[in-house]
NUTORRO-800374 format. One record per residue: residue in three letters; x, z, y of N, C-alpha, C in turn. Coordinates in steps of 0.001 Angstrom, whole numbers, plus 500000, padded with zeros to 6 digits. Layout:
# residues N
ALAXZYXZYXZY ...
//
This chain:
# residues 254
MET500824500000498796500000500000500000500860500000501257 LEU501816500974501323502728501031502451504122500705501943 GLU504747499697502547506077499262502111507036499269503295 ILE508088500056503185509117500120504221510417499631503591 GLU511008498637504197512192498019503607513251497769504679 GLY514440498340504479515558498092505387515282498471506825 LEU514573499573507042514179499974508395515349500629509142 ASN515650500091510320516673500646511199516088500828512590 LYS516410501956513226515924502229514579517045502839515404 THR517291502250516594518354502721517483517783503023518861 PHE518194504166519434517816504530520794519035504401521697 ALA518819503913522911519895503846523892519982505184524627 SER521205505641524896521415506873525646522610506688526564 PRO522754507548527600523889507412528527525244507471527833 SER525308508183526714526584508305526000526760507254524907 GLY525802506329524828525887505282523816524664505254522922 ASP524585504254522085523432504109521200523399505226520152 VAL522172505691519858521950506698518820521140506053517702 VAL521706506033516508520997505467515357520064506544514799 ALA518769506368515019517785507362514578517425507189513117 LEU517323505951512663516967505666511266517885504568510737 HIS518326504741509503519247503767508909518820503419507491 GLN518492502160507301518188501609505982517164502456505202 ILE516019502675505853514941503417505193514200502486504242 ARG514105502896502993513351502146501986512397503120501298 LEU511111502797501343510109503694500754508826502929500478 GLN508232503202499325506918502659499001505968503820498741 VAL504785503736499342503763504763499167502498504100498653 GLU502043504553497512500844503965496918499581504502497592 LYS498526503741497480497252504133498075496790505478497514 GLY496406506377498418495883507673498022496931508734497774 GLN498213508418497927499262509402497704499382510369498877 PHE499841511572498566500150512580499580501671512769499548 VAL502336512322500618503799512374500684504214513269501846 THR505094514229501579505590515108502633507050514781502940 PHE507443515035504192508793514743504669509402516016505251 ILE510607516364504806511318517501505388512737517078505740 GLY513312517803506689514675517523507118514917518218508439 PRO516169518387508840516477519064510101516025518259511307 SER515958518920512459515602518223513699516568517078513947 GLY516033515968514375516870514820514684517142513889513532 CYS516461514100512380516725513222511231515784512021511207 GLY514889511915512182514055510716512299512676510809511685 LYS512237511994511296510920512126510648509790511660511574 SER509790512182512796508731511821513743508811510354514146 THR510026509858514311510208508446514651509639507550513560 LEU509877507928512317509360507151511191507837507097511228 LEU507190508230511480505722508250511557505214507365512689 LYS505883507417513841505446506610514980505560505112514688 ILE506587504741513941506745503337513572505633502911512621 VAL505323503750511630504234503432510700502904503374511440 ALA502745504226512458501501504235513241501391503029514164 GLY502493502316514361502480501180515270502707501586516714 LEU503130502837516942503386503322518301504772502940518786 ASP505635502534517871506987502094518204507259500837517385 THR507438499729518074507639498451517372509038497881517594 ALA509897498635518308511263498159518576512194498664517480 TYR512197497966516367513031498364515228513433497116514448 GLN514348497305513514514746496214512626514305496575511208 GLY513920495572510463513468495802509098512001495433508939 SER511424495857507838510051495480507502509209496724507212 VAL508052496812507881507082497875507625505721497209507453 LYS505177497295506243503929496600505934502875497551505372 LEU501640497320505762500503498044505222499602497019504548 ASN499407497183503251498623496222502462499143494789502620 GLY500469494677502649501083493355502712501174492747504088 LYS500640493417505119500662492885506484501601493716507349 ALA502426493029508124503366493714509004502609494547510038 ILE503077495763510275502463496626511277502992496207512650 ALA502092495698513496502494495153514788502077496035515958 GLY501312497094515689500847497970516762499822498952516232 PRO499270499801517109498266500780516685497012500084516171 GLY496236500798515355494985500253514841494185501343514157 VAL492889501089513956492015502107513365492367502397511913 GLU493150501516511292493529501741509895494591502830509762 LYS495118503292510919496148504334510907495710505464511837 GLY495576506668511279495237507833512090496482508673512315 PHE496585509310513502497770510094513831497348511472514316 ILE497913512523513693497636513902514085498930514522514604 PHE498901514983515857500066515597516471500075517098516214 GLN501157517758516632501245519210516474500180519906517317 GLU499877519351518508498808519888519339497541519073519084 PRO496361519711519084495119519008518773494766517892519753 ARG495124518063521037494855517056522070493367516703522153 LEU492541517739522254491100517536522398490739517347523861 PHE489565516760524104489041516625525457488372517952525828 PRO488903518697526813488360520033527104486928520036527613 TRP486464518899528131485108518835528685484065518406527640 LEU484506518166526400483586517771525336483510518858524268 ASN482321519031523687482192520006522596482726519409521293 VAL482634520170520215483224519763518941482687518421518467 GLU481379518277518383480827517037517837481132515838518714 ARG481170516033520033481476514922520926482971514605520926 ASN483813515605520693485239515339520545485494514497519305 ILE484786514798518226484948514035516987484465512599517168 ALA483319512452517825482757511121518057483614510326519042 ALA484171511017520055485014510396521085484311509203521733 ASN484797507990521517484223506829522191483004506257521467 ARG482531506943520429481330506499519726480136507364520135 SER478987506756520184477803507452520681477104508237519576 LEU476774509488519885476013510310518939474552509896518884 ARG474150508981519757472791508435519694472646507475518514 ASP473787506993518037473788506145516844473604507061515638 LYS472528506856514896472201507742513778473289507768512714 GLU473923506629512464474975506566511452476202507360511898 VAL476559507219513188477688507978513723477383509469513663 CYS476173509839514050475759511244514036475839511819512620 LYS475407511032511648475461511464510255476897511673509803 GLN477776510726510153479186510820509761479855512025510407 VAL479536512283511674480097513441512371479653514731511691 ASP478379514816511327477857516002510640478572516223509305 GLU478790515135508576479465515240507279480906515719507450 LEU481573515234508490482957515630508731483050517086509192 ILE482084517519509987482053518919510421481921519834509204 GLU481117519409508262480962520168507009482272520140506227 LEU482904518979506164484118518801505381485268519660505911 VAL485401519755507240486506520527507830486105521981508103 ARG484972522379507555484513523774507596484283524281509013 LEU483544523487509798483229523889511161481723523942511409 LYS480950524044510343479503524122510485479153525340511335 GLY478303525134512335477913526204513242478677526186514551 PHE479720525340514613480526525253515838480388523881516512 GLU479334523155516174479152521804516707479146521753518229 LYS478570522771518862478400522777520318479505523557521037 ALA480469524078520282481550524864520893482541523946521606 TYR483144524486522661484145523736523420485551524170522987 PRO486558523318523229487916523640522782488397525034523188 ARG488037525496524379488479526820524841487904527948523990 GLU486855527652523227486200528654522395486690528623520951 LEU487649527751520664488135527575519296489518528178519110 SER489803528605517897491162529037517548492027527789517367 GLY493337527993517253494237526862517067493936526078515805 GLY493644526790514709493331526123513451492035525332513526 MET491036525891514197489754525201514339489914523940515177 ALA490696524046516266490913522877517121491628521768516346 GLN492569522146515491493281521141514711492354520479513698 ARG491396521243513178490419520655512255489544519626512965 VAL489228519885514230488472518907515020489282517620515163 ALA490577517760515446491436516587515599491503515782514302 ILE491571516470513168491609515778511876490293515050511618 ALA489177515725511925487865515096511738487729513862512618 ARG488223513946513851488154512798514770488910511604514194 ALA490077511867513625490854510779513019490141510204511800 LEU489535511059510988488874510610509762487611509806510040 LEU486975510047511187485760509295511525486037507798511583 ARG487259507441511949487634506016512038487983505441510668 ARG487873506270509629488150505862508251489513505184508107 PRO490578505873508501491911505267508395492335505109506944 GLU493140504106506689493689503915505346494845504868505109 VAL495531505220506191496647506172506093496554507155507251 LEU496734508439506953496706509487507965498118510048508108 LEU498635510005509327499994510438509629499929511766510370 LEU500590512788509831500498514134510394501892514643510747 ASP502140514836512042503455515232512530503479516729512833 GLU503877517523511854503913518982511962502613519550512546 PRO501470519203511961500185519605512553499917521104512532 PHE500612521848511654500362523282511545501533524118512064 GLY502482523468512717503699524140513146503478525272514137 ALA502405525185514946502177526195515977501220527298515519 LEU500796527259514265499814528221513769500487529424513116 ASP499787530558513113500313531733512421500246531499510911 ALA500946532330510153501103532116508708499772532088507973 PHE498864533017508326497566533073507632496753531816507903 THR496678531429509183495905530231509548496532528985508946 ARG497851528952508904498560527801508346498214527622506871 THR498219528721506120497872528658504698496441528156504518 HIS495533528657505351494134528221505286494019526727505594 MET494747526261506602494684524858506989495246523941505902 GLN496255524412505195496786523624504073495713523411503016 GLU494946524452502734493872524347501743492768523424502229 VAL492444523513503537491426522628504118491867521174504011 LEU493146520922504337493661519554504298493620518985502886 LEU493944519809501898493881519345500513492448519037500098 ASP491491519843500567490077519545500304489708518184500863 ILE490140517932502094489849516655502757490476515504501982 TRP491726515678501584492427514625500851491770514351499503 GLU491389515410498792490781515227497475489394514596497584 ASN488694514828498694487379514223498909487488512756499316 ASN488455512453500192488546511101500758489593510215500100 LYS490620510839499479491745510106498901492420509188499917 THR492463509665501158493186508946502200494688509138501972 THR495457508073502089496908508193501983497405509076503117 MET498243510060502809498729510978503834500242511049503849 LEU500814510952505056502236511154505296502352512352506223 PHE502988513413505740502961514712506407504376515195506680 VAL504721515352507956506046515843508358505984517355508557 THR506976518063508027507033519511508173508480519991508147 HIS508704521198508699509998521871508560509916522964507505 ASP508725523153506948508464524255506013508561523744504584 LEU509570524200503859509803523726502498508644524075501569 ASP508127525306501665506997525715500834505792524820501075 GLU505549524502502346504424523641502709504594522258502100 ALA505817521739502138506097520412501587505795520358500098 VAL506206521405499365505989521440497922504534521731497589 PHE503886522586498369502492522956498122501546521766498306 LEU501846520912499295500931519817499621501254518510498903 GLY502516518165498830502881516807498470502947516479496989 GLN502646515228496687502916514692495357504361514212495269 ARG504922513879496425506334513519496533506884514164497795 VAL508099514687497697508773515264498861509960514369499212 VAL509942513843500428511036512996500912511968513871501741 ILE513220513995501300514214514806501998515091513875502833 MET515157514159504141515891513275505048517160513934505579 ASN518149513110505802519456513524506311519615512972507728 PRO520259513715508648520418513212510022521714512448510260 ARG521776511808511427522974511195512019523737510249511101 PRO523238509094510795521919508612511183520845509073510203 GLY519604509068510635518503509503509778518325508571508590 HIS518389509137507396518166508331506203517574509223505111 ILE517036508599504084516433509345502981517526509769502011 ARG517647511069501830518644511586500896518121511538499466 ASN516842511946499304516276511978497958514763512039498057 VAL514099511606497003512643511724496891512365512449495583 ILE511696513589495677511427514415494506509927514439494214 GLY509572514066493003508167514096492591507727515523492283 ILE506533515888492747505977517222492492504827517060491501 ASP505144517156490245504158516912489185503436518212488830 LEU502642518694489776501853519912489577500392519629489896 PRO499474520140489100498059519930489400497627520753490616 TYR496535520326491239495925521081492331494726521857491774 PRO494427523032492339495165523758493380496432524381492816 ARG497429524524493663498728525033493244498872526516493611 LYS499575527225492768499840528639493034501308528807493383 ARG501556529293494593502931529468495051503719530448494184 SER503013531397493577503686532413492761503944531952491327 GLY503407530789490957503569530293489596505004529877489303 SER505397529994488045506775529668487666507099528191487874 SER506137527306487568506372525868487736506590525525489208 PHE505793526152490074505944525923491512507316526396491975 GLN507710527582491527508986528145491946510166527310491457 GLU510031526742490251511093525889489724511268524636490573 LEU510136524023490947510207522821491777510685523161493185 ARG510243524294493686510691524737495001512212524913495002 SER512744525509493946514192525715493832514924524384493771 ARG514324523420493081514952522096492988515004521415494350 VAL513879521494495087513841520897496421514803521628497353 LEU514825522964497268515724523754498108517181523410497825 SER517523523262496562518893522920496194519310521594496814 GLU518399520630496780518701519321497371518742519410498893 PHE517839520221499454517769520365500907519035521024501452 GLU519606521938500683520819522632501125522028521703501180 LYS521910520534500550522992519557500594522930518679501835 VAL521815518793502575521647517989503789522715518373504797 GLU523337517368505381524410517601506348523812517831507729 THR523947519052508230523444519383509563524597519413510542 PRO524579518575511574525692518531512526525780519827513330 ALA526976520147513794527181521369514569526479521278515913 ILE526416520092516496525765519910517800524540519034517589 GLU523364519551517975522138518794517824521948517873519030 ILE521914516579518814521694515610519876520396514887519590 GLY519524514857520602518255514146520426517342514820519446 ALA517319516159519399516428516882518489515002516446518720 GLY514271516313517636512883515896517719512696514411517548 ILE513791513661517364513670512214517151512869511956515881 
//
Protein backbone atom coordinates (compact mmCIF):
# COMPACT_ATOMS: atom_id res chain seq x y z
CA MET A 1 0.00 0.00 0.00
CA LEU A 2 2.73 2.45 1.03
CA GLU A 3 6.08 2.11 -0.74
CA ILE A 4 9.12 4.22 0.12
CA GLU A 5 12.19 3.61 -1.98
CA GLY A 6 15.56 5.39 -1.91
CA LEU A 7 14.18 8.40 -0.03
CA ASN A 8 16.67 11.20 0.65
CA LYS A 9 15.92 14.58 2.23
CA THR A 10 18.35 17.48 2.72
CA PHE A 11 17.82 20.79 4.53
CA ALA A 12 19.90 23.89 3.85
CA SER A 13 21.41 25.65 6.87
CA PRO A 14 23.89 28.53 7.41
CA SER A 15 26.58 26.00 8.31
CA GLY A 16 25.89 23.82 5.28
CA ASP A 17 23.43 21.20 4.11
CA VAL A 18 21.95 18.82 6.70
CA VAL A 19 21.00 15.36 5.47
CA ALA A 20 17.79 14.58 7.36
CA LEU A 21 16.97 11.27 5.67
CA HIS A 22 19.25 8.91 3.77
CA GLN A 23 18.19 5.98 1.61
CA ILE A 24 14.94 5.19 3.42
CA ARG A 25 13.35 1.99 2.15
CA LEU A 26 10.11 0.75 3.69
CA GLN A 27 6.92 -1.00 2.66
CA VAL A 28 3.76 -0.83 4.76
CA GLU A 29 0.84 -3.08 3.96
CA LYS A 30 -2.75 -1.92 4.13
CA GLY A 31 -4.12 -1.98 7.67
CA GLN A 32 -0.74 -2.30 9.40
CA PHE A 33 0.15 -0.42 12.58
CA VAL A 34 3.80 0.68 12.37
CA THR A 35 5.59 2.63 15.11
CA PHE A 36 8.79 4.67 14.74
CA ILE A 37 11.32 5.39 17.50
CA GLY A 38 14.67 7.12 17.52
CA PRO A 39 16.48 10.10 19.06
CA SER A 40 15.60 13.70 18.22
CA GLY A 41 16.87 14.68 14.82
CA CYS A 42 16.72 11.23 13.22
CA GLY A 43 14.05 12.30 10.72
CA LYS A 44 10.92 10.65 12.13
CA SER A 45 8.73 13.74 11.82
CA THR A 46 10.21 14.65 8.45
CA LEU A 47 9.36 11.19 7.15
CA LEU A 48 5.72 11.56 8.25
CA LYS A 49 5.45 14.98 6.61
CA ILE A 50 6.74 13.57 3.34
CA VAL A 51 4.23 10.70 3.43
CA ALA A 52 1.50 13.24 4.24
CA GLY A 53 2.48 15.27 1.18
CA LEU A 54 3.39 18.30 3.32
CA ASP A 55 6.99 18.20 2.09
CA THR A 56 7.64 17.37 -1.55
CA ALA A 57 11.26 18.58 -1.84
CA TYR A 58 13.03 15.23 -1.64
CA GLN A 59 14.75 12.63 -3.79
CA GLY A 60 13.47 9.10 -4.20
CA SER A 61 10.05 7.50 -4.52
CA VAL A 62 7.08 7.63 -2.12
CA LYS A 63 3.93 5.93 -3.40
CA LEU A 64 0.50 5.22 -1.96
CA ASN A 65 -1.38 2.46 -3.78
CA GLY A 66 1.08 2.71 -6.64
CA LYS A 67 0.66 6.48 -7.11
CA ALA A 68 3.37 9.00 -6.29
CA ILE A 69 2.46 11.28 -3.37
CA ALA A 70 2.49 14.79 -4.85
CA GLY A 71 0.85 16.76 -2.03
CA PRO A 72 -1.73 16.69 0.78
CA GLY A 73 -5.01 14.84 0.25
CA VAL A 74 -7.99 13.36 2.11
CA GLU A 75 -6.47 9.89 1.74
CA LYS A 76 -3.85 10.91 4.33
CA GLY A 77 -4.76 12.09 7.83
CA PHE A 78 -2.23 13.83 10.09
CA ILE A 79 -2.36 14.09 13.90
CA PHE A 80 0.07 16.47 15.60
CA GLN A 81 1.24 16.47 19.21
CA GLU A 82 -1.19 19.34 19.89
CA PRO A 83 -4.88 18.77 19.01
CA ARG A 84 -5.15 22.07 17.06
CA LEU A 85 -8.90 22.40 17.54
CA PHE A 86 -10.96 25.46 16.63
CA PRO A 87 -11.64 27.10 20.03
CA TRP A 88 -14.89 28.68 18.83
CA LEU A 89 -16.41 25.34 17.77
CA ASN A 90 -17.81 22.60 20.01
CA VAL A 91 -16.78 18.94 19.76
CA GLU A 92 -19.17 17.84 17.04
CA ARG A 93 -18.52 20.93 14.92
CA ASN A 94 -14.76 20.54 15.34
CA ILE A 95 -15.05 16.99 14.03
CA ALA A 96 -17.24 18.06 11.12
CA ALA A 97 -14.99 21.08 10.40
CA ASN A 98 -15.78 22.19 6.83
CA ARG A 99 -18.67 19.73 6.50
CA SER A 100 -22.20 20.68 7.45
CA LEU A 101 -23.99 18.94 10.31
CA ARG A 102 -27.21 19.69 8.43
CA ASP A 103 -26.21 16.84 6.14
CA LYS A 104 -27.80 13.78 7.74
CA GLU A 105 -25.03 11.45 6.57
CA VAL A 106 -22.31 13.72 7.98
CA CYS A 107 -24.24 14.04 11.24
CA LYS A 108 -24.54 10.25 11.46
CA GLN A 109 -20.81 9.76 10.82
CA VAL A 110 -19.90 12.37 13.44
CA ASP A 111 -22.14 10.64 16.00
CA GLU A 112 -20.53 7.28 15.24
CA LEU A 113 -17.04 8.73 15.63
CA ILE A 114 -17.95 10.42 18.92
CA GLU A 115 -19.04 7.01 20.17
CA LEU A 116 -15.88 5.38 18.80
CA VAL A 117 -13.49 7.83 20.53
CA ARG A 118 -15.49 7.60 23.77
CA LEU A 119 -16.77 11.16 23.89
CA LYS A 120 -20.50 10.48 24.12
CA GLY A 121 -22.09 13.24 26.20
CA PHE A 122 -19.47 15.84 25.25
CA GLU A 123 -20.85 16.71 21.80
CA LYS A 124 -21.60 20.32 22.78
CA ALA A 125 -18.45 20.89 24.86
CA TYR A 126 -15.86 23.42 23.74
CA PRO A 127 -12.08 22.78 23.64
CA ARG A 128 -11.52 24.84 26.82
CA GLU A 129 -13.80 22.39 28.65
CA LEU A 130 -11.87 19.30 27.58
CA SER A 131 -8.84 17.55 29.04
CA GLY A 132 -5.76 17.07 26.86
CA GLY A 133 -6.67 13.45 26.12
CA MET A 134 -10.25 14.34 25.20
CA ALA A 135 -9.09 17.12 22.88
CA GLN A 136 -6.72 14.71 21.14
CA ARG A 137 -9.58 12.26 20.65
CA VAL A 138 -11.53 15.02 18.91
CA ALA A 139 -8.56 15.60 16.59
CA ILE A 140 -8.39 11.88 15.78
CA ALA A 141 -12.13 11.74 15.10
CA ARG A 142 -11.85 14.77 12.80
CA ALA A 143 -9.15 13.02 10.78
CA LEU A 144 -11.13 9.76 10.61
CA LEU A 145 -14.24 11.53 9.29
CA ARG A 146 -12.37 12.04 6.02
CA ARG A 147 -11.85 8.25 5.86
CA PRO A 148 -8.09 8.40 5.27
CA GLU A 149 -6.31 5.35 3.91
CA VAL A 150 -3.35 6.09 6.17
CA LEU A 151 -3.29 7.97 9.49
CA LEU A 152 -0.01 9.63 10.44
CA LEU A 153 0.50 10.39 14.13
CA ASP A 154 3.46 12.53 15.23
CA GLU A 155 3.91 11.96 18.98
CA PRO A 156 0.19 12.55 19.61
CA PHE A 157 0.36 11.55 23.28
CA GLY A 158 3.70 13.15 24.14
CA ALA A 159 2.18 15.98 26.19
CA LEU A 160 -0.19 13.77 28.22
CA ASP A 161 0.31 12.42 31.73
CA ALA A 162 1.10 8.71 32.12
CA PHE A 163 -2.43 7.63 33.07
CA THR A 164 -4.10 9.55 30.23
CA ARG A 165 -1.44 8.35 27.80
CA THR A 166 -2.13 4.70 28.66
CA HIS A 167 -5.87 5.29 28.22
CA MET A 168 -5.32 6.99 24.86
CA GLN A 169 -3.21 4.07 23.62
CA GLU A 170 -6.13 1.74 24.35
CA VAL A 171 -8.57 4.12 22.63
CA LEU A 172 -6.34 4.30 19.55
CA LEU A 173 -6.12 0.51 19.35
CA ASP A 174 -9.92 0.30 19.54
CA ILE A 175 -10.15 2.76 16.66
CA TRP A 176 -7.57 0.85 14.62
CA GLU A 177 -9.22 -2.52 15.23
CA ASN A 178 -12.62 -1.09 14.22
CA ASN A 179 -11.45 0.76 11.10
CA LYS A 180 -8.25 -1.10 10.11
CA THR A 181 -6.81 2.20 8.95
CA THR A 182 -3.09 1.98 8.19
CA MET A 183 -1.27 3.83 10.98
CA LEU A 184 2.24 5.30 11.15
CA PHE A 185 2.96 6.41 14.71
CA VAL A 186 6.05 8.36 15.84
CA THR A 187 7.03 8.17 19.51
CA HIS A 188 10.00 8.56 21.87
CA ASP A 189 8.46 6.01 24.25
CA LEU A 190 9.80 2.50 23.73
CA ASP A 191 7.00 0.83 25.71
CA GLU A 192 4.42 2.71 23.64
CA ALA A 193 6.10 1.59 20.41
CA VAL A 194 5.99 -2.08 21.44
CA PHE A 195 2.49 -1.88 22.96
CA LEU A 196 0.93 -0.38 19.82
CA GLY A 197 2.88 -1.53 16.81
CA GLN A 198 2.92 -4.64 14.69
CA ARG A 199 6.33 -3.47 13.52
CA VAL A 200 8.77 -1.14 15.26
CA VAL A 201 11.04 0.91 13.00
CA ILE A 202 14.21 2.00 14.81
CA MET A 203 15.89 5.05 13.28
CA ASN A 204 19.46 6.31 13.52
CA PRO A 205 20.42 10.02 13.21
CA ARG A 206 22.97 12.02 11.20
CA PRO A 207 21.92 11.18 8.61
CA GLY A 208 18.50 9.78 9.50
CA HIS A 209 18.17 6.20 8.33
CA ILE A 210 16.43 2.98 9.35
CA ARG A 211 18.64 0.90 11.59
CA ASN A 212 16.28 -2.04 11.98
CA VAL A 213 12.64 -3.11 11.72
CA ILE A 214 11.43 -5.49 14.42
CA GLY A 215 8.17 -7.41 14.10
CA ILE A 216 5.98 -7.51 17.22
CA ASP A 217 4.16 -10.81 16.91
CA LEU A 218 1.85 -10.42 19.91
CA PRO A 219 -1.94 -10.60 19.93
CA TYR A 220 -4.07 -7.67 21.08
CA PRO A 221 -4.83 -6.62 23.76
CA ARG A 222 -1.27 -6.76 25.03
CA LYS A 223 -0.16 -6.97 28.64
CA ARG A 224 2.93 -4.95 29.47
CA SER A 225 3.69 -7.24 32.41
CA GLY A 226 3.57 -10.40 30.29
CA SER A 227 6.77 -12.33 29.67
CA SER A 228 6.37 -12.26 25.87
CA PHE A 229 5.94 -8.49 25.92
CA GLN A 230 8.99 -8.05 28.14
CA GLU A 231 11.09 -10.28 25.89
CA LEU A 232 10.21 -8.22 22.82
CA ARG A 233 10.69 -5.00 24.74
CA SER A 234 14.19 -6.17 25.72
CA ARG A 235 14.95 -7.01 22.10
CA VAL A 236 13.84 -3.58 20.90
CA LEU A 237 15.72 -1.89 23.75
CA SER A 238 18.89 -3.81 22.92
CA GLU A 239 18.70 -2.63 19.32
CA PHE A 240 17.77 0.91 20.37
CA GLU A 241 20.82 1.13 22.63
CA LYS A 242 22.99 0.59 19.56
CA VAL A 243 21.65 3.79 17.99
CA GLU A 244 24.41 6.35 17.60
CA THR A 245 23.44 9.56 19.38
CA PRO A 246 25.69 12.53 18.53
CA ALA A 247 27.18 14.57 21.37
CA ILE A 248 25.77 17.80 19.91
CA GLU A 249 22.14 17.82 18.79
CA ILE A 250 21.69 19.88 15.61
CA GLY A 251 18.25 20.43 14.15
CA ALA A 252 16.43 18.49 16.88
CA GLY A 253 12.88 17.72 15.90
CA ILE A 254 13.67 17.15 12.21
